[in-house]
C-alpha positions as CSV (number, residue, x, y, z in Angstrom):
1,M,0.0,0.0,0.0
2,S,1.4,3.4,-0.9
3,T,0.7,7.0,0.3
4,A,1.2,9.8,-2.2
5,T,2.2,13.3,-1.1
6,R,1.9,16.3,-3.4
7,L,4.5,19.0,-3.1
8,L,4.0,22.3,-5.1
9,L,7.2,24.3,-5.0
10,V,6.6,28.0,-5.8
11,R,9.5,30.2,-6.5
12,H,8.9,33.6,-4.9
13,G,7.9,36.5,-7.0
14,E,10.6,38.9,-8.2
15,S,12.4,40.3,-5.2
16,Q,13.7,43.8,-4.6
17,A,17.2,42.2,-4.2
18,Q,17.0,41.0,-7.8
19,V,16.0,44.5,-8.9
20,D,18.8,46.1,-6.9
21,R,21.3,43.4,-7.9
22,V,22.3,42.6,-4.3
23,V,23.1,39.3,-2.6
24,G,19.8,38.5,-1.0
25,G,20.5,36.6,2.2
26,P,18.9,37.5,5.6
27,T,20.5,41.0,5.4
28,G,20.0,41.7,1.7
29,C,16.5,40.5,1.3
30,T,13.8,43.1,1.7
31,G,10.9,41.3,0.2
32,L,9.2,41.4,-3.2
33,S,9.3,44.1,-5.8
34,D,6.1,45.6,-7.2
35,L,6.4,43.2,-10.2
36,G,6.9,40.3,-7.8
37,R,3.7,41.1,-6.0
38,R,1.8,41.1,-9.3
39,Q,3.3,37.8,-10.4
40,V,2.2,36.1,-7.1
41,A,-1.2,37.8,-7.3
42,A,-1.6,36.3,-10.8
43,L,-0.9,32.8,-9.4
44,A,-3.3,33.4,-6.5
45,E,-6.0,34.4,-9.0
46,R,-5.3,31.3,-11.0
47,W,-5.7,29.1,-8.0
48,R,-8.7,30.9,-6.5
49,G,-11.8,28.9,-7.2
50,S,-9.8,26.2,-9.0
51,G,-11.0,23.6,-6.5
52,M,-7.4,22.6,-5.6
53,E,-7.3,21.4,-2.0
54,V,-4.2,22.3,-0.1
55,D,-3.5,21.0,3.4
56,H,-0.4,23.0,4.4
57,L,1.3,26.2,3.3
58,V,5.1,26.5,4.1
59,S,7.7,29.1,3.3
60,S,11.3,29.8,3.9
61,T,12.1,32.4,6.5
62,L,13.5,34.9,4.0
63,P,11.1,37.9,3.5
64,R,10.5,37.4,-0.2
65,A,9.3,33.8,0.4
66,V,7.2,34.7,3.4
67,E,5.5,37.5,1.5
68,T,4.9,35.2,-1.4
69,A,3.2,32.6,0.9
70,E,1.1,35.4,2.6
71,L,-0.1,36.6,-0.8
72,L,-1.1,33.0,-1.8
73,A,-2.9,32.2,1.5
74,P,-6.3,33.8,0.7
75,A,-6.5,31.7,-2.4
76,L,-5.8,28.6,-0.4
77,G,-8.4,28.8,2.3
78,N,-6.4,31.3,4.4
79,L,-4.0,28.6,5.6
80,A,-1.5,29.7,8.2
81,V,2.1,30.1,6.9
82,A,4.6,27.7,8.6
83,Q,8.1,29.1,8.2
84,D,10.9,26.6,7.8
85,A,14.6,27.9,8.0
86,E,15.9,24.8,6.1
87,L,14.1,26.1,2.9
88,V,16.2,29.3,2.6
89,E,18.3,30.0,-0.5
90,L,22.0,29.1,-0.5
91,E,23.5,30.8,2.6
92,P,25.7,33.6,1.3
93,G,27.9,34.2,4.4
94,E,29.7,37.5,4.9
95,C,28.9,38.8,1.4
96,D,25.2,39.1,2.3
97,G,23.8,42.4,1.2
98,L,26.7,43.3,-1.1
99,S,26.0,44.4,-4.7
100,W,26.9,41.6,-7.1
101,D,29.5,44.0,-8.6
102,D,31.2,44.4,-5.2
103,Y,30.9,40.6,-4.7
104,Q,32.8,40.0,-7.9
105,V,35.6,42.4,-6.8
106,R,35.9,41.1,-3.2
107,Y,35.3,37.3,-3.7
108,G,34.4,36.3,-7.2
109,V,34.1,32.6,-6.4
110,D,33.2,30.5,-9.4
111,M,30.8,28.0,-7.9
112,R,30.0,26.5,-11.3
113,S,33.5,25.2,-11.6
114,D,33.9,24.3,-7.9
115,P,30.8,23.0,-6.2
116,Y,32.7,22.6,-2.9
117,A,33.6,26.3,-2.7
118,E,31.7,28.5,-0.3
119,L,30.1,31.6,-1.8
120,S,32.0,33.6,0.8
121,P,33.4,32.9,4.2
122,G,30.6,31.5,6.5
123,G,28.4,30.7,3.5
124,E,27.4,27.4,1.8
125,S,28.9,25.5,-1.1
126,V,26.7,24.1,-3.8
127,A,27.4,20.6,-2.6
128,G,26.4,21.5,1.0
129,F,23.3,23.3,-0.2
130,L,22.1,20.4,-2.3
131,L,22.4,18.1,0.7
132,R,20.1,20.5,2.7
133,V,17.6,20.7,-0.2
134,G,17.2,17.0,-0.3
135,R,17.1,16.6,3.4
136,S,14.5,19.3,4.0
137,L,12.1,18.3,1.2
138,H,12.4,14.6,2.2
139,R,11.5,15.6,5.7
140,I,8.4,17.6,4.6
141,A,7.2,14.7,2.4
142,V,7.5,12.3,5.3
143,D,6.0,14.6,7.9
144,H,3.0,15.4,5.6
145,A,2.5,12.0,4.1
146,G,-0.7,11.9,1.9
147,A,-1.2,15.7,2.0
148,T,-0.9,18.5,-0.5
149,V,1.7,21.0,0.5
150,V,2.5,24.4,-1.2
151,I,6.0,25.5,-0.5
152,A,7.0,29.2,-1.2
153,C,10.8,29.0,-1.7
154,H,13.6,29.9,-4.0
155,G,15.2,29.2,-7.3
156,G,17.9,27.2,-5.7
157,I,15.5,25.0,-3.8
158,V,13.3,24.4,-6.9
159,D,16.2,23.6,-9.2
160,G,18.1,21.7,-6.5
161,S,15.1,19.4,-6.1
162,L,15.7,18.2,-9.7
163,T,19.3,17.5,-9.0
164,C,18.5,15.6,-5.8
165,F,15.4,13.6,-6.9
166,L,16.2,12.9,-10.5
167,G,19.5,11.4,-9.4
168,L,21.7,13.9,-11.4
169,P,25.4,13.8,-10.5
170,L,26.9,16.9,-8.8
171,Q,29.3,17.4,-11.7
172,R,26.3,18.0,-14.0
173,V,24.8,20.9,-12.0
174,A,26.8,23.6,-13.8
175,D,26.1,22.1,-17.2
176,L,22.3,22.1,-16.6
177,D,22.2,25.9,-15.9
178,L,18.6,25.7,-14.5
179,R,16.8,29.0,-14.1
180,S,13.4,28.7,-12.6
181,T,11.1,31.7,-13.1
182,N,9.7,34.0,-10.4
183,S,6.3,32.6,-9.2
184,G,6.8,29.4,-11.4
185,V,5.3,26.2,-10.0
186,T,7.1,22.9,-9.9
187,E,5.2,19.8,-8.7
188,W,6.4,16.6,-7.2
189,L,4.3,13.5,-6.4
190,V,6.1,11.6,-3.7
191,E,5.0,8.0,-3.0
192,A,5.9,6.0,0.1
193,E,5.8,2.3,0.3
194,K,6.7,0.4,3.5
195,G,10.2,-0.9,3.4
196,R,11.2,1.0,0.3
197,P,12.7,4.4,-0.4
198,L,10.5,7.3,-1.4
199,H,9.7,7.5,-5.1
200,W,9.8,11.1,-6.5
201,A,7.9,11.7,-9.7
202,L,8.2,15.1,-11.4
203,R,4.8,16.2,-12.6
204,R,5.7,19.7,-13.9
205,Y,8.6,22.1,-13.9
206,N,8.4,25.9,-13.9
207,D,4.7,26.2,-14.9
208,I,4.2,29.9,-15.6
209,A,0.9,29.9,-17.4
210,H,-0.4,32.6,-15.0
211,L,2.3,35.1,-16.2
212,E,0.8,35.6,-19.6
213,G,0.9,39.4,-20.2
214,L,3.3,39.9,-17.2
215,E,7.1,40.2,-17.2
216,A,8.8,37.0,-16.1
217,G,11.2,38.8,-13.9
218,R,14.9,39.1,-13.8
219,S,17.2,36.2,-13.4
220,P,19.7,36.4,-10.5
221,D,23.4,36.5,-11.2
222,P,24.9,33.0,-10.9
223,P,25.2,31.3,-8.5
224,S,21.4,31.6,-7.9
225,I,20.7,33.5,-4.7
226,G,17.1,33.8,-5.7
């Protein structure tokens, strides 16, 4: 007998950090831009009255993700937003809040060629980040077995889920160059069977049908701190 869990990963709307081109960790993140709010509102309108039943609404603790979840909540039965610190974007370390131009001058770490290098002192590497992505999403799937969970998170979490659950080797991460879109929806169906590992089935990636007529938003500078 199997139990299926539905995880809907929503990348936050465009952030002010993206507009200002700053590293958007806990210091640099100041929430969504005006366009970002419109993007999330478009998704909320798409879901409103769709009949989709959602059991839990979760967000990372960064302001842009929390704001995204709060804008979606009225379309999801006014669910309370549960914040989860393990869902934040790659931890930047001491470069948090710097402009990307200043980052390149002071640090300029090429994480695409070295997945074990930290973005800056005190930050995460791509390898360490992906371990956290897999661990956190696995935990949520187990804790909410059989439920439908909307998760307001980040480009790194969304794209990292593909690396983790499609079994892609770490060395391929740079080659894939994944760029999920602001407010895009990625859906996983996770099945659990006693005595066997979880089975992750990708149902859709980066669904942005609701953005017709709206700008898709700016892509963050690599590595993704989105």
